[in-house]
C-alpha positions as CSV (number, residue, x, y, z in Angstrom):
1,X,0.4,-0.5,0.5
2,X,2.9,2.6,0.8
3,X,4.2,1.8,-2.5
4,X,0.9,2.7,-4.0
5,X,0.7,5.7,-1.9
6,X,4.0,6.8,-3.2
7,X,3.4,6.8,-6.5
8,X,0.1,8.2,-6.1
9,X,1.4,10.9,-4.5
10,X,4.5,11.1,-7.9
11,X,1.6,11.4,-10.4
12,X,-0.3,14.7,-8.0
13,X,3.1,16.6,-7.5
14,X,2.9,16.3,-11.3
15,X,-0.1,17.7,-11.9
16,X,0.5,20.3,-8.8
17,X,3.2,21.8,-11.1
18,X,1.7,22.1,-14.2
19,X,0.6,26.1,-14.0
20,X,-2.5,26.7,-14.5
21,X,-5.6,29.3,-13.4
22,X,-4.8,28.9,-9.5
23,X,-1.0,29.7,-10.4
24,X,-1.9,33.1,-12.3
25,X,-4.3,34.1,-9.6
26,X,-1.7,33.7,-6.7
27,X,1.2,35.6,-8.9
28,X,-1.9,38.4,-9.6
29,X,-2.8,38.5,-5.4
30,X,1.1,38.4,-4.2
31,X,2.7,40.6,-6.5
32,X,0.2,43.5,-5.8
33,X,-1.2,43.0,-2.2
34,X,1.9,41.3,-0.8
35,X,2.6,37.7,0.7
36,X,-0.7,37.6,3.3
37,X,-2.9,37.6,0.2
38,X,-1.2,35.5,-1.7
39,X,-1.8,32.8,1.0
40,X,-4.8,33.7,1.7
41,X,-5.6,33.1,-1.8
42,X,-4.2,30.0,-1.9
43,X,-5.8,28.8,1.3
44,X,-9.2,29.7,-0.6
45,X,-7.9,27.2,-3.7
46,X,-6.9,24.2,-1.0
47,X,-10.8,24.5,0.8
48,X,-12.1,24.8,-2.9
49,X,-10.8,21.4,-3.6
50,X,-11.9,20.0,-0.1
51,X,-15.0,20.6,-1.4
52,X,-14.9,19.1,-4.6
53,X,-12.9,16.3,-2.8
54,X,-15.9,15.4,0.4
55,X,-18.5,16.0,-3.2
56,X,-16.3,13.1,-5.1
57,X,-16.0,11.1,-1.8
58,X,-20.2,11.5,-1.7
59,X,-20.1,10.7,-5.4
60,X,-22.0,13.7,-6.1
61,X,-19.1,15.0,-7.9
62,X,-19.4,11.9,-10.2
63,X,-23.2,13.2,-11.5
64,X,-22.1,16.3,-12.1
65,X,-19.9,15.3,-14.4
66,X,-22.4,12.9,-15.8
67,X,-24.1,15.6,-16.5
68,X,-24.0,17.7,-19.8
69,X,-26.7,20.5,-18.5
70,X,-25.1,21.1,-14.8
71,X,-21.5,20.9,-16.4
72,X,-21.9,22.7,-19.3
73,X,-23.6,26.0,-16.1
74,X,-20.6,25.7,-13.9
75,X,-18.0,25.5,-16.9
76,X,-19.4,29.2,-17.9
77,X,-19.9,30.4,-14.6
78,X,-16.0,29.8,-14.1
79,X,-14.9,30.6,-17.6
80,X,-17.0,33.7,-16.7
81,X,-15.2,34.1,-13.2
82,X,-11.8,34.5,-14.6
83,X,-12.4,36.7,-17.7
84,X,-13.6,39.1,-15.3
85,X,-10.7,38.9,-13.3
86,X,-8.7,38.9,-16.3
87,X,-10.5,42.0,-17.2
88,X,-10.2,43.7,-13.9
89,X,-6.3,42.9,-14.2
90,X,-6.1,44.7,-18.2
91,X,-8.4,47.6,-17.2
92,X,-6.3,49.6,-14.0
93,X,-2.6,47.6,-14.8
94,X,0.0,49.1,-12.4
95,X,-2.5,50.1,-9.4
96,X,-0.6,51.5,-6.2
97,X,0.3,48.2,-4.2
98,X,-1.3,48.0,-1.2
99,X,0.9,48.1,2.3
100,X,0.9,44.7,4.2
101,X,-0.7,46.6,7.0
102,X,-3.6,45.2,9.0
103,X,-7.4,45.4,7.6
104,X,-7.7,48.9,10.4
105,X,-5.2,50.4,9.7
106,X,-5.6,50.6,5.4
107,X,-8.3,53.1,5.2
108,X,-10.4,52.4,2.5
109,X,-8.7,49.1,2.1
110,X,-11.2,46.2,1.2
111,X,-11.8,43.2,3.5
112,X,-8.9,40.6,3.5
113,X,-11.3,38.1,2.9
114,X,-11.7,38.7,-1.0
115,X,-8.0,36.8,-1.6
116,X,-9.9,33.4,0.0
117,X,-12.7,33.7,-1.8
118,X,-10.9,34.4,-5.1
119,X,-9.0,31.5,-4.8
120,X,-12.5,29.7,-2.8
121,X,-14.8,30.7,-6.2
122,X,-12.3,30.3,-8.5
123,X,-11.8,26.8,-7.5
124,X,-15.7,26.0,-6.7
125,X,-16.3,27.0,-10.2
126,X,-14.0,24.9,-12.2
127,X,-15.7,21.8,-12.7
128,X,-12.6,19.9,-14.5
129,X,-11.4,19.3,-10.8
130,X,-14.7,17.0,-10.7
131,X,-13.7,15.0,-13.7
132,X,-10.2,15.0,-12.4
133,X,-11.1,13.6,-9.6
134,X,-13.5,11.5,-10.5
135,X,-12.0,9.7,-13.0
136,X,-7.4,9.6,-11.2
137,X,-8.4,9.3,-8.2
138,X,-10.3,6.1,-8.1
139,X,-7.3,4.5,-10.0
140,X,-5.0,5.8,-7.5
141,X,-6.4,4.6,-4.8
142,X,-4.0,2.5,-2.6
143,X,-5.1,-0.9,-2.5
144,X,-6.4,-2.3,1.2
145,X,-8.0,0.6,1.6
146,X,-12.0,1.4,1.1
147,X,-12.5,3.5,-2.4
148,X,-14.3,6.1,-0.4
149,X,-11.4,6.1,2.0
150,X,-8.1,6.0,-0.8
151,X,-10.2,8.5,-2.9
152,X,-9.8,10.8,0.4
153,X,-6.7,9.8,1.7
154,X,-5.6,11.2,-2.1
155,X,-7.8,14.6,-1.6
156,X,-5.8,15.6,1.2
157,X,-2.4,14.1,-0.2
158,X,-3.1,16.8,-3.0
159,X,-4.3,19.5,-1.0
160,X,-1.4,19.8,1.2
161,X,1.0,19.5,-2.0
162,X,-1.1,22.0,-3.6
163,X,-0.8,24.2,-0.3
164,X,3.4,23.4,-0.1
165,X,3.8,24.7,-3.8
166,X,1.7,27.7,-4.3
167,X,3.0,28.8,-0.2
168,X,6.3,28.6,-1.3
169,X,6.2,29.9,-4.9
170,X,4.4,32.7,-2.5
171,X,7.2,33.3,-0.6
172,X,9.7,33.7,-3.2
173,X,7.3,36.8,-5.0
174,X,6.8,38.4,-2.0
175,X,11.3,38.2,-1.5
176,X,11.3,39.7,-5.3
177,X,8.7,42.1,-4.6
178,X,10.1,45.0,-4.5
179,X,11.4,44.6,-8.1
180,X,7.7,43.6,-9.5
181,X,6.8,46.8,-7.2
182,X,8.6,48.7,-9.9
183,X,5.8,50.4,-11.7
184,X,6.9,49.5,-15.7
185,X,7.3,46.3,-14.2
186,X,3.4,45.9,-12.4
187,X,1.9,47.5,-15.9
188,X,3.5,44.5,-17.9
189,X,2.6,42.0,-15.2
190,X,-0.5,43.0,-14.6
191,X,-1.3,43.1,-18.5
192,X,0.1,39.7,-19.0
193,X,-1.7,38.2,-16.2
194,X,-4.7,39.3,-17.3
195,X,-4.1,37.7,-20.4
196,X,-3.5,34.4,-19.1
197,X,-6.4,34.8,-16.9
198,X,-8.9,35.4,-19.8
199,X,-7.0,32.9,-22.0
200,X,-7.6,30.2,-19.1
201,X,-11.4,31.7,-19.0
202,X,-12.6,31.1,-22.6
203,X,-10.3,28.2,-22.5
204,X,-12.0,26.6,-19.7
205,X,-15.7,27.6,-21.6
206,X,-14.5,25.9,-25.1
207,X,-13.0,22.3,-23.8
């Protein structure tokens, strides 16, 4: 069972490292608003994965993946959300970054829950995670465990890998934040991130 679990962890690690909408969103939040917002975005992403994991173990994600109408609705909602984030990034590129101060010390600052919510919504509205979990986890589940327990274990492994990878990525970005804070660099990064998010949105909608 240990050998099977290590093999499954390797597969999940490779899939976690593949760049996607999550990395683009984390990049935007971490560079423009600092390490705290980046980590809260990562936490929201992790909660979204846990929600899909719970639905998978309960069998509901399989129903979603099998229902063309519901799948299409969630897919289009997710695509629209990614495009909205991308358009916002393009609309005001290079906006002034907010200092990493407590919420009460930032005049006019938005609630810190915005970062967490951004990560959560981006994952909950991504039905491809449902397809990924229902299609891959049963095949990777270690023998010797009940199917539900095996899939739940792999979901936890995937969440931990995601937290470790994206958390490290946020830390690396925060170390280079002075470079990214330069107006010209920020404008270029915002435009690039906006294009990437819109591209992911279009890809989600058309695949």
